[in-house]
N, C-alpha and C positions, 0 to 999 in steps of 0.2 A: 833336407830337400826331397821329395820323394821323385822316384824314377818313374815315369808314365811308360806305359807300353803303347806300342802303335796299334794294337787291336786292342778293343776293350775286352778286359777280363769277365764282360757279363755272359758270354755264353757257360763259364765255368760254373756259374752260380743259377744256372735255371733248373728248377726241379726235375727228377725223373725218377721213374718208377722200375722197380723190379718185382713183378707178381704183384703181391697184396702189399708191398712197403712202397711207400714215397718217400724220395730223399731230398734234402733242402736244396742241395747241391750236388755236383758232378765229382768231386774230390773224394777220394778212398785212401783210407791211410793202410798202405800195403803190409802185408803178413811178414814179421822181422822175428825171426828167432834170434833168443838173447839169452836164454837159460838164467833167468833172474827168479826163478820159482824153486826153491829147495825143498827138496823131496819130492817135486811135483805139484806144489800148493803154492799157487799166488797169492802173495800176501797184499798187505794195504798200500806200499808203495807201487806195485803192479797196477792197482786200481787207479792210483792218483797219476800213475803216468797216461793211463789211458783217458784219465778224466780231462788231463791237461790238452788232448787232442782234441776231443769233443768240446771244451771250451774255446779251442780255436780256429771253430767252424768247420772243421773235417765233416762232409756228410755222410761218410759211413766208415767205420772203422772194422776191418779186418783184424782179428788177434793174430798173435803169434801162432805156430802150430801147435797143436794140443793131440796128445796121445789117446786114442778111442781105446776101450777097454778088452784089447786083446793082447795075449802074453807076448805075441810077436811083433808088436807095434812101435815100439819106440827104441831107440839104440842112443840117447844121450841123457845126462844127467843134467837135472835142474830144468829141462824143460816140462811144461805144464801137463798133468794130465787132466782129462775132461770125464773124470770119474772118481769114485772115493768119496765119502762123507767130507773128509777136509778140503780136497782141492775144489768141490763144487761148493763149498759154502765161499770159498775163496774166490770163486768166480761171480757167485751170486754178489760179493762184495764191490767186483769190478763192473758189474752190469748194473748196478745199484747208482755207483757214480757215475758211470757213462749217461744214462737215462736222465739221471739228476741234473747233468748239464745240458740236457735235451739233444743228447747224442743220439746215434743208432750204432749197431754192433754185432756182429757176425762173428763166432768162432770158426776157425780154420781146423778141420778135422783132419787128423794125419795119421798114416801108417807110412813106414818108411820103406817096407817091401822086403825084398829077399837081401838077409844078410846072414853071414855063417856065425858070426858072435854078435849078440845083443848090445854092442857097443859104438860110440862113434868112433872112435880108433880103429876099428878092426871094418869099418864099414864098405871099403874098397880093398881089402887084402885078398890074396888069394885062399882059397879055404885049406886049411890043415885037414878037416874032417868035414862029414857031412852031418848034418841033422836035419832031420824030416820036419820037425818041428817046426824049424826056421825057413822052411821051402817058400818060394816065391812061386810065381807063375809058371816059370819054365825049366827050373835048374838051371839058371843063369845067374851070375852074379857079378856087379859092375866091378872093374880096375881101373884105377887111373892111369891114362896112358895107354890104354890096351884095349882091344873089345873086350866084353864080357867074356867070362871062362864059363864053360859048361858044366853042369854039375849031373848027379845021378838022376833025377826025376822030377817032374814039378810037383807042386801043392795037388792035393787028393780034394777032392769035391767038399769032404767034410770039413777041411780047414778053410776053404772059399766061403762056404756057408756060414762058418763061424764070424770070419772076418764081415761079410757083409752083416751079420747081426751086430755086431760090435759097432760098426759105423751107424746102422738104423737106431740103436741103443742111445748112441751119443746124441744123434740128432733129435730122438724123441725127449733126452734131455735139456737138450737147448730150446727145444720148442716150450716144453712144461715151464723151464725156469723164467721164460719172457725175452730169451734173444730175440732178435729181428731176422733170424735167419740162421743159414750155415753157409759155409765155404768147404768144399772138397778138394783137398790138395791132391792133383791130378797132374801135377807138373815134374819136372827136373829129375826123373829117373826113379821116383818112388812108386808105390804098388800101382796105383791105375795106370800111369806113365808105362810100367814094367808090361801091364798086360798089351797097352795100346801099340806098343813099339814092336816092329817085325824083330828086330834083333834080339829081345829079349824074351819075346812070346812065341815059342816053337810048338805049343802046344798042337795034337790034332784032333782033340776033341771040340766040346760046343762052345770051348774059350779061345780056341785059337781058330787058325784061318786067315781069310783075308782081311782088310783094315775094319770092314764094318764088323764082321765077326768077332773081332780081338775086342771092341767095343763092349762086347757083353757083361764081363764083370763091372764095369761101371754102370752101365743101364740095370743090370740086376739090383746094385746096390740103391741107386738112384730110385728105383720103384719101392723100394720096401722102407725106404726114407718117406717117401710119399706117403705110402700107405699109413706109417705111425705116425704122422706129423697132420698136416691138413692140406687142401689144395691149394690155399693161398701164402703158405709158408715157402719165404726164398730159398732157392738151393742154386747155389752157386758153384760152377767146376771150375778150377784152375787148372790150365794147359800150358803146355811149352813145346817148342821144337827142340831145345837143348836140354843136356844133361848135365847133373853135377860135374862126371867124370868127362864130359865131352862137349863143349860149347860150338862144334861144329855137326852136330846130330841133326837129324831131319826126322822127324815125326810123320810127316806128310810132305811129300815130293811136287804135288799138284792141286789144285784148287777141288778138283774131283775127289781126290783121297782124302784131303781136310773134311769136307762135306759128307763124304762116307764113315767118317769117324762120329762127327759131331751129331749130324742130322739124328741118329737113334738115339743119341745123348736126349737131345731136345724133347724128342718124343715121348722119351720115359720119364720125363719131368724137371731137366735142368731147366732153371728160369733165365741164367746169364752165364755168360763164359768169361773167365779172366784169363788173360792171355799173357803170359809172362814173357819178355823180351829184355834184353839187357840193354836196349836202346830204343825206345818207343818210335821213333822217326824211321828207323829202317823197316823196307817193304818186302813183302813176299809175292814168289809167283811172277815177277817181273811186270809188277802193276803198281799202283800209287797206293796199294793198301799195306796196311801192317796186317799181322796177325789177328788182332783185335778187328780190325776193318772187315777181313775175310770171314771171321767166324759170324760177325754180325749179318753179313750178305748171305752167308750158307744157310744160316737158320732161321732169321728174323728175330732173333734174340737180343737182348741188350748186350753190350759187352763191354768189357773194362779194359784199359790197356796200361802198360806199365813199363817203365825202362829209364833210368837216369833223367828223372825230370828235375829241371832247375839245378843240373851238375855240368860242370865242364869236362870232367873227367869220369870214365868209367868206374865200374864197381872194383876191379881186379886194381886199377892204380889207386883209389883210396883205401883200399885194405891193404896195400904196400908201403903206405904210410904218408901218400903226397894228399895235400888240402885240395878241395875242391874252391872255386869261385862260383859266384850264383849267376845261372846261364840263363838267357833270354828263355821266355815262354811263347815268343811268337807263333813259332811251328805247331805247338800244341793247341793254341789257341784256334789258329785256321783249322786244324784238323778236326776240332769239336764241331765247329762251325760248319765245315763240310757235310759232319754227319758221319764220318769214316767208324768212331766208336761214341758210345755213349759217356761214360766215364773214365778218369783217369787216376791211376794209384800212385801215390808218393810214397817213397822210401825214405832213404838216407836224408834227403832234405826235411821231411818232416821230423825225423828223427831227431835231428839237432835243433830245430827251430818249430816247437809245437803250433805256434801262431803263423804258420807259413800261409794257411788259408787265409786267414784274417786279412794278413800283409797283402796277399795277391789281390783280395776283394777290394781293397782300397787304393792300390797300384803302388802301395810301400815297398816297392821290389829292391832298392836300394838298403831296406831295412832288414831284411831276410839274412839270417846268420848262414855263413860260408859253413860246410862241412869240414871237421877236422877228424885228424885220424885218432882212433879210439873211442869216437862217439860211440861205437856200437856196445862199447865195455860199461858204459855208464847209464843207469837210469834215470832220462832226464824228463 
């Protein structure tokens, strides 16, 4: 027996545009790093994984984070590269499968930012030594459970220019291959976020200062990406308040601060903001709007929300081994109907059930598969 929803899911299945891209519906596959690309090369199994979500009626797929072509970009084994002949051949296979199923897909371009050692295990350790080659924006490095530790000096202009070039090169590659746009991972304490956040950007040059000035790194990267692609090529920027090492962190304390950060990015060429929250229904700045709602209100650009969609328990609880039942999407539909934000990204629920969007469209909520521990470790 189908489980109906009080509100029709129809608003989720209305078309929406991001610059020159028209999407059939408002459901986005959230980027989920799963490290299933040995040697940085996505294989046929990865292509089939993404194809299943396209066949399940996802409007837009945002891939897992992909390393841009810079020596300091990555810190994890078996996460995919977005450079090199073999890796790009693998991504061509992904693209062909998704487009063959009628889907749309953008790669998420990723640089982790400052780490003192190029490994995931060392990401938040105190540095034993300092290597300028691995320097981030301000000479700060994140530490789990503590404020970031200050190092010797920030990255120089040459390093910044090289990283901007690497982002633009990756974006130009995606454009040339026929991807439907790109997403820049500007959230969770990674490199764009390190420049944007007052705690990790202590620079006194043109890349530091107040919150609007701290956006310059992102703006410079976006302008160069736009120059190397086309006026209608979609550029999505992912942002968050929280950081991997600090869920209570705040990028912006007021709407004015958030506007001062996002408006220059929109002017530089960002077409949509993907606003990461742990729970999509949690609001910002003592209002009825969540982070995606404020991004849309302040910039006039389409926005994507995300966070525990269709799950009864949060991210940390499921990763601690607890299963999650299927939660109501009533509030989500209400927020979409109200126009708070334009799209919703679905992560773990879509990971375990590739047909999540299809079942929602048909009102078959009781047929949605529950999230089980270990789902992130399987290529489903």
